[in-house]
Structure formats: C-alpha cells, structure tokens
N, C-alpha and C positions, 0 to 999 in steps of 0.2 A: 742837441737840440730834441733827438727824440724823447719823449714821456718816460719816466721812469720805468712806468708800465706801459711798453708798446701797444698793447691791444686797447690803449686808450686814445692812440695816437689817430690825427686826422689829417691828412693833405693841406687843407687851408690853415691850419694852426702851425705846419710846419714852415710853409712858406711865409706866413707873418712874419715868423721868428726869424726866418736869415734877412728878410729886408730890414727888421728893427736891428739886426747884427752888424752886418756888413753892407749896409744901401749902395755906397761906392765901388763895390768888388764886381769885377766883371762876373755877370751871371752864364750869357754865352756868346760866343762868338759865330757870325754868319758869314758866308766866304758872298763875295762880289766878284766883280769882272775882275778877270786878269791874275785870281789867286790871291787879290786881298780880302783881309777879313775885317769885320766891323762890331766893335762890342757894344754889349747890352748891359747895363750896370743891374744888380738885383731891385734896387729903387725902379727903375725904370720899367723893369720887368713885370714887378707886383704894381704898376700903375694900367701898365697896358692888360694884366689881367683884370684888375678892377673895373676897368672902362668897358671889357668886351663881356665881363659878368653883366654888367647893367644893361649892354645891347641884347644878351641873350635873353634876360629876365623880361626885358620890354617885347622880346619875339616869341614870350610864352614858353619858355623853358622851366620847369617847374621839377620840384626834388622827386627823385625816383622815374624821372623822364628818361628814356636812354636815347644817347646821344652818340651816332658814328662818326668816325672820323677815318676819310680814305684821303689822305694827301703824303707829300712824300714827307721825309724827314725835314722840319723847317723850326723857325720861331713860333710860324704860325700855328702849328701842332702843337707846340709846347704850351701858348698861350690859351689855348681853345682847351686844352686837358684841364689845365688849373682854373680855368674861367667855369667851364661845368660842372667839375664837381662842388667849386666855391658854391652853386645854387642847390646842392644835393642832387644834381642829376649824376648818371651813370655812364660812364665813357666805355663805347665798344671801339676797338681798333680795327677799319677794316683794311686789307692790302688791293691796292684797284688793280695788282697783276694777278689776283686769283682768278680762278675762273666764275663766270657769272652765276653758275647754278650753284657752286657754293655759297658765293656772297649772298644769291637769294634767299637760301637756307639761315643763313646767319642773321640775316635782317629780319625773318618773318620769326625764327625763334626767340630774339631777343626784343621783338614787340618794337621797332626803332619809333623815335618820333620826330627825330631831326638826323639829319644827315648832312656834313659840311664834308666835300668833295673837289678836288681840283681835277678830276676827271667825269668827262661828260658821259660816256659810258655808264659810270658807276650812278651817275646822278638821273641816267633815262632809265636804268635799270630799277632803279628805289620808286620812281614813278610807276613803272610798267606793273609794279606790282600791287599796288591797288590795297595797300597796308592799311589796315583800319586804325592803326596807331599813327601812321605818319601823318606829320602837320607841316613840314617843313623840310624844303632843301635849299641848302646852301652853297653856292657854286663861286669856288676862287679861283685866281689866276687867268689863264686863257678860258677855261671852262665859262669864268664869272662874265669874262667881254662878250660870248657868244649868247649866255644868257640875256643879257642887258639888251641885246639887239631883237631876240625871237623870243624871249619868254615876258614879253611886260605885263599879258594879260593872265597869265599863271599862278593860280593864287595861292599853289604850292613851293614852288620854285622863286629865290629871288639870290640876288648877288651880295658877296659881301660888303661893297659899300652901301647898299641900301640896306645891311641890315645894321651897320654901324650908323646909319642915319637917322636909326628910328628913335623918336621922344623917348628917352628913359628917366628914372626917379631912383633914387638909393635903392639898394637890396634891402629890404629886411634882416634883420641879425636871425630871425628864428629860423630862416631859410637854410643858413649854414648847417653843414651835416654833421652828427655825431659817429663816435669811432663805431657803432654797431649797423651803420647807415650802409649801404652799396658803394662803392666806387667804382667797380670794373667789372665787365663779362668779359670773360677771353672763351675762345672756343678751340677745343683739340683739335688735333691736327689733320682728323680723319682720315688715316693710311689704309683704313680698311672697311669703311663705311662714312655715313653723314656724321658731321661733324657736330659736337657736343658742348652746349655752353656752360658754364661755370661761372656763380659768381662771388664775388669776394668783397668783403666789408673793409672800410679803412683800416679799423682796428688789425684785420689780419695781415694786410699787406704793411703795415706799421710794424708787425713781428718779423716780417721777410726781410724788410728793409734794416733791421735791428742786426740782422746776422748779416747780410751782404756788408754791413760799413764796419761791423768788427773785424769780418775777414780781411778787409781793404783799408785797415787804420791809417795806413801810409800814408794814404791821399789825404793831404791836407788842404787849406785855404788856398795854398798856390800850385795845388794840383791841377791837372789838364787831363779829361775825357774826351775821345772823340765817340760821337754819336753816327754811325753811318748805316747799321742795322734799322728795317723798317721798325716803327714807333707802334705797328699793329702787334709788335714782338714783344710782350709785358716784359720778357728780362731786360730787354736794352731799354725801358721805360724804367724799369728798376734802377737800372746803372744810373740814369741820369738824375732819380731820385738821391741815389747816393751821394751825386755831385752836389744835390741841393743840400742836403744833411752834411756834407762836409764843409760847404762852401768853396767847392771847386769850380772851374770853368768849363764848360761844355761848348766843344765845337761843333756845329751842326752841319752836316754834310748832306746834300739834297740827293746827290746821284752817288749810289753807293760803288758804280763801277770807276769812280776815280777816287777811291779810298788810298790805292797806293801813290797817287800823284800828289796826297796831303800828308800823308802820317808823318811823314820826316818832317814836314815844317809844324806839324801842330804837336808833336813829340810828346804824346798821352804817357801817364802814368801808367796807365793799365792799358791793355789792349784788348776787347772781347770781340770775339769772332766764331764761326761756325768751324767744324773741322775740314771742309771743305777749302774754305778760304786759307787756312795754312797748307793744304794738300798743296794749291795750286801756288802760294808763297814760294815755296818748297822746289815747284816744278820751275816757276819763274828764276830762281835762284841757280839752279843747276843750268837752263838754258843759255843764261846769261855767262856763266862761266865758260860752257862749251862753246861759245862765242869768240872768245879772249882769244888772243895772239898765244903761240905754244908757252912761252917761258913764263907769263903770268897765271896761265892756267895750270902749269905744273904748280908754282908755287901755292895758288888758292887750293887745289885738290891735296896736295901734301899738308897742308897747315890744316885743314878740313880733317884727312886722314888722323894725323896727331891727337886733334881735338877727340874724333871719334873713337879711337882707343882709350884714351885719357877716361873720357865718360865710361866706356863701359866697364872698365875696372871699378870705377866708384861704384856706379850703379849694382855692380854684382857684389858689393860688399867689400871689396878689397882695396887696399892702400898702394896708388901707382907708385913704381918705383922713382927713384929722387931724379933721375934724367927725362922720365917721362915728364914728371911734372914742371921741371923746367923748358922743357920743349914745347910744354903745353902753353905756359905762362909767355913763351917768345910769340908762338902762332896767333894767340889771341891777342896780344899788343901791336902785332905787327900787320896782322891780317885781317881775322875773325872779327873784332872789334869795328873794322870799318866797314865790313859786309852787314853788322847789324846794325848802322847808322841808316839803314834803311826805311828802318821802322822808328828811327828818331834817337835821341840822346839821352832820353829821361826815362826810357820804357823799362820799368820793374820786374811786369810779366805780363804774359799772356794769358787768357781765360778761353777757353773751350766748352762747348757744351750742345744739346741735342741732339748728338748722334756720338758713335763710338770715333775717337782718333786713332787711324792705324798707327800699330806702335814703330811701324819703321819711321813713318813721319816723324813721331816723336822725338825719339832715338837722334835722328837728324837735326831736329831743330834745336834741342837740348845740347846736342855736341858743337853746334854753332854758339853756344851761350846763352840762349834766351831760355827762360824759366817759362815753360807753359803748363799751366794748372788745370787740371782736366775737374768739371763740376757736373752733377745729375741734377735734373729736377723733371719734374712731370707737372701736367697743366693740373690734377686733381690735389696739388698742394701746393700753396702759394710760397710755400717756404721750401728753397731749395733744400734737396734733400740732403746732397752731400757737397764735400768742397776740399779739393787741395790747398794747401795754405802756404806762403813763402818759407814758414819756420816749421812746415810740417806735411810734406811731400813726396807722395810716392807715384812715379810714372805709371802706368798704367793703370791704375785706380782710378775710382773718381772722389778719392777724397775719405774723411771723415765725418758722420752726420753733422749735420747743422744742429744749433742751439734750438731748441725747442721741438725735432723728430727724434722719435724711438724706432727704430727699425729694428726688425728681426728678419731672420731668415726661414721659411717655412722648410718641411721639410722635404720637399718637392725641391727645394733650391728657388723657390719665389719669395721675391723682397717684398714686405709688409712693413707700413708704416702707421705711426699714430701720433697725433700732435694736434695743436690749435689751429695749424694751418691747412689741414685738411678739409676738401670742399664738403658740404654737406648734401650734396645731390647735383645731379645735372639739370639744366634750368629746362621747368615744363614736366620734368618726370613726376610720375605719380608718387613714388615712393623715395626716402632720402638716399643716401651711398649706402652700398652695400659695404657693412662693415663686419670682422669677425666677432663672437663674442667678449672679447676684451677689447673690443672698437677699433682694432686694426684692418688698414684698407689694403687689398692684394692688389700690386702695382702692374701685374702682369709681366715683370721684369724678372730676369733671372740671376743670382748673383750670390757672393758667397764674403765674409770677414776673415782677412788674414790677421796673423797672430797679434799685430801691433793694430789692431781694429781698423785699418783700410778696407773701403768696399768695392771689390771689383765686380761688374757686370760683365755675363756672358751673353746675354740675347733675351729676346721675349719669349715667355713661354707659347703665345699662339704660333711664333716664327718657326718653332721646332719642326725639323721635317723628320719623318717615320720613314726609311727605304724600306721597301719590301723585303729586306732582308732581317728586318726587324731594328736594326739600328736607328737610334734616335740623334740627329746631327742640331745643335745650331749654327745656324748660317753667317751670323754676323761676324765673328773672328775670319772665317774664309774669306769674308768678303771684305773686311779690313785688309788682309794681307793681298788680295788680287788689286784692291783700288789704290793700294801704297806703290805701285809700279808706275814708273814716271809715264806718261801717255793715257794712262786710264780713266777714264771721266768717271765712271760707275761700276759697280759690279753686283750682280745681283743672281743667287745661287737658290736653285730647285733642283727637284730629285722626290717628293713624295710618291711614295707607292711606286718608285723605280730603283732599282738595282744598284744606281748609282747616283752619284751629283753629275750636274753639267751647269755651267755658268754662262750669264750673257753680258757681256760688256760693250759700253758704250766710251766714243774718244769725245773731246771737247770740239775738235776739227775733223776731217775726214783724212783720213791716212791712207793714200792709193799709192804712194811710192812703193814699189815690191820691196825695196831693202828697209825702208822702214818699219813695214810690215813684217819681215824676218826678225828685224831687231826688237820690234814690242813682242812678237813670239817668244822670243828666248827670252826675253825679261821675266813675263809670266810664267814659262815653265819654272822658270828657276826660281821666283818666290812660290808657285805652287809646291813644288819641290821640298819646301821647308815644313808643308803641312803634313799631319800624319795620313796615310794611305786611305785611311775611311775618310776623311775630310776634304782629299784631294779631287777636284773635278776630272772625270773623265773625258770631256770636251769641253772646250771654250769656243762661243761665235761672239762676233762683233756685230752691233748691228748698225744699220746705215744713218743712224740720226741720234743724236743725244736725247735721254728722257728729258719731258718737258712736263709742264704745271698744266698746259690746256689740253695735252693726252692723257691728261690724271694720272699720269705714271710717279710726279712730284706732287707733296704737298708744297704749300705757298712759302716753308721754311725750308723747302729743300730734301726733304725727309723722302726716300724711297717708298710709293705704294705697290708693296709686292705684289698682291693678287690681281691689282688690275694689267700690271706689267705681263705678269704670266698668263692672263688671260689674252690680251693685245697679242703676244708672241710666240703663242701656244705651238702654231705650225712652224717656227723656228727651232722651239725646244723639242718638237716632234722628229724633226730631221737630225738634230743634235743625237738622240736617241737611236734613230735608224743607222745611223751612220758608225755611231761606237758600238753597238750591238750588233750589226750586219757584221762588224767585221771582228766582232770576237774582240775585242781587247780592251775592254772595259778595265779601268785599273793598272792599264799597260804603262811603261816607262817613258813615252813619248804620248804627250796630250795636244791631239789636234786642236789648233787655233785657228779657227773661220774667220776671213773676214768678207766683207758685201763683195757679192761677185763669185763666191765660193774659192778664193785663193784663199791658204794658208800653210 
C-alpha cells in the first residue's frame, strides 16, 4: 500500500487505502476491565478520525500548526494523531512523565498551538508559559472532569467533550497534506544538554516505514502487535504505522507496567522493547526459577545449560556434536518451549534498540530460544540506521544498513551517514545540519563493519574517557558488562583525567541484607574480571537510590545522562578515588564494592 516511490507517501493516504482495502478487519484492540479486550475495525477507526478531524478544524487547527499530545497509549492518541495530520498539522509527542523544564523547552521550541493532554500538570504548565503560539489546551480523562468544573471561563482550556460538541463542517480537500509537508517534530533525548527539535516530512517518514515493513514482511493481515512504549517515542509510532501498512491488529496497552501481565494473552508476532526491559525479563525468569522446588529448578537449569552450550557452539561458527543437538532438541521441547510461552506462542522475534544490549543478556535470551534482533537509530535520521533481520542476523552487532542509508566509518572510527532520511537541521537553528563535503552526517557514534557487512558500535565519541595515563577508554562496553550482572539496575563508569576507572551502580530496590550484598559484590567482581585490565574499574560503589528522570539522571526514554550523574555524585566519586589511591591498590586483584553505609 506504500506508494511505489515512498517519498510521495502521506499518512492520510495510507489510512484511506487501508480502510478501503480491509474495512471490517480489526485495527486496534483496547483493554477494558478484568483483562477483556474490545476491537475497533478499520472502518470504525477511519470514521472516528474523520469526525475528530472536523472537530479540530472547527476549533481552529490549520495546516502547519503544531499540536502536542501528552496522553497514555490508547485509541484517543491514535485517532488524534491521524486526525491532526489529516489537516496538515504537525504532531509533537510529549511524555507527561518527563521533567517539566524539558517539556517547557519542547513547547517553546516547537511553537505549540494546541496541547491535548490527560495530565492536569502538563495542561497547567502549557498555560503558565504564556506562549504566543498557544491557542488551546484540550483536557481529557480525569483532567477533563476537573476542567469542566473549574475552567468554564478560560478562553484557552476546554474539555474533550466541548471540543467534540463544536459545530463543524466538512474539511476542505485542499487542507490535506502533501509528501513534502511536515508530519512530525521529534526531540533529541538531551543526555548532555537542551533537547533539540527535528522536523520530518510525510515523504521522509514514508521512506522509513517502507524499510521497516520490508524488514518485518512476515507480519501479515493476521498479525498482532503490542503497543506499550510511549507514543511520544517515534519508533513505537512507526511500529504502529507498520501494522497499518500490513493490516495487522495492534493491541493498545495504556499502563506499560502491566506489559508482562498481557503479553502472553496478546501473543504478538514481534515484540519491541528497550534493553532494560530484556534485562528485567531475564532477571524475572532467573528469580522465578530460583524460587522453584529443587527438582524442578534443577531440571530447568539443566535444560538451560544444555541450550547455552549448544548456542555458544553455533555462535562460534562450529557444528555441535550429534548428542548435543539431540539433547538441545529434547530440552527445548520439554522445558524451554514452555518458558518461552511467557511472551506468547506466536512470537517470531524481539527487537531492541535505543541503547546497547548487554552481550550476556543477549546470549542468555538466545539460548532460551528467543531471537533478539538489535537495531540502531538516531534522532537525526528518520530511517533506522541498521537492523538485524530474521534471515540475516549477527548477535552483538546492530545489523546491516537499512535501504536508503549510505554508511561510512571515518578514520577516527566515527559512524557517518548519508541519505534522504537525514535531517536538514535542528528546529530554529540558523544554519542547516552540519554535513561534510560529500554530504555525510557525523553521528558521534563509534563503530566498525565486520567482513560480512554487519555494523558494530563501541560507544559515543563524546563519552570517551581519557585517563591521566593517556589511555582512551570507551565506557559503553564496560557498563554493559556490569549492568548484565543480576541485581544491577544501572552502571556508569568515570575516570576522565584520573589514573584508573571507577563505577557507580544502582539497584532497583535497596539491598540491605549483608549476605545479598556479598553475593552481588561477588557477581560484580566476576563480571569485571572478564574485562581487560585497563577497562576494569578499580572500585565500585552502589548509590542509595536508583537514577531518576526527575533528578536529571535519566532521559524520558531511560538513557543515562552521564554528565549530570557525574556532577550530582561527584563527592561519592571522589571518595572512591581516595579509597583506592590511598590504599595504593588501583588495579589490584580484589575490587572494592561499597554499598550505602560503607559496607562492601
């Protein structure tokens, strides 16, 4: 259904084609009470979009206006998205859980005209900014009820019900967007500064969608997808659009905390998540196995061990012995296949991106029989940079370049890209994107291609640590090793201008029992021992609380903000160096692991 030339594509045209082709097929499933799901057909969804488009037009939304959406995953988000772009408006996704100073930056930079939100705090923030561009704040859900009681005289705020009750007329055809019109503005995660806006056209998004749909061509009209990541995340929106292109059914889950409660029932063909989800999935499986009775626990661990050995031999390019192949088949059929049902019976693959996947986690999940496909994307290129595929996959790499991307590795190891999906410049910037003489954009990521054309990433150029000994260290791989340890939530390595490295770690929940602390410290030391001596932290300290978005330590999509973490915990880092250097055992055989309160 995508145009022969995807650059001529528009979202309203895609929706119209889908409604015409399969009007009675299920477009979305929405969760109700007690775990029940109700369906919405493509015809019903199309009618809802048309109705809301007329209401938005009556409310004054016009081509080029920037409409911000701050609502949980749901049918209203999807309907509003399609209705707004059908008028030629530009959609900006907001995460209501993001810091208010960052949300304010986004609304100012984008010149938001309309905000639609179910969060009273976001609504109040929008009104407090006194933006010249802001014409209306529409409140939904509980916020809508409060607004109906308290904001009747407000000329800016209105409720969803009052929006839908406005007199309307048919939307003129000339308001429908073209391929060169803007579709969305996204914002960089802002790990080291103010977030920056990037605008993309319908045609550019069409190019990205064509590549994604080609990669997951096996998701057909009977396919199922689970939408659980925030729709402020462009990649989740792109996955939903891929469902629209294929005619698949997308299950909309408003509360991401309940993903493991519903995923086996939904049984998606493809599951999209961030590395932290897969780490927690593995931790959860390990915890469940550890809590089982002895014989059952021994059976599962034995089967997992066989599968692990089989997988490692395959990954190393060898052919497992006949007995191991037979043992692996028995272990899979009798034990591991049942474990995999936690993610549903239809799952073909899992997809991960946005941050590096710890190799140990990847290997364990693959050994269980799941196929985990790593992908690589960046805000400055709407077309995903590279992706593994079912028929062409190399664990530990981010796959091969997607169609439309020309990727080169510079002399210093930096990844550079050229293609029609590359952005033209940051929103409001006086100059366009900085490209080299041949039109390549420098991503800031370090990487290399292997002999088979798979791209491997080694870290961010700006994150390189230069120790006082002159050695340059990429922290990403070190952090991935530490973070793969069962019980570790996040790990951040420091050492710029110092003689050695140290690491700060967090746990999801406080670990106060001394026996558990000792076990966790032992696992960390064992993991660190696998690192090269110059990559091995000389000391590790656990912080008393997890990193948080509110403290500026994590972005809204859970990437670590290295510089703010270093500044916020500078005293703790200094204490580690005093301990290590004072004892003169930097690089010693026993790595100090210190817990809150000084125990370690």
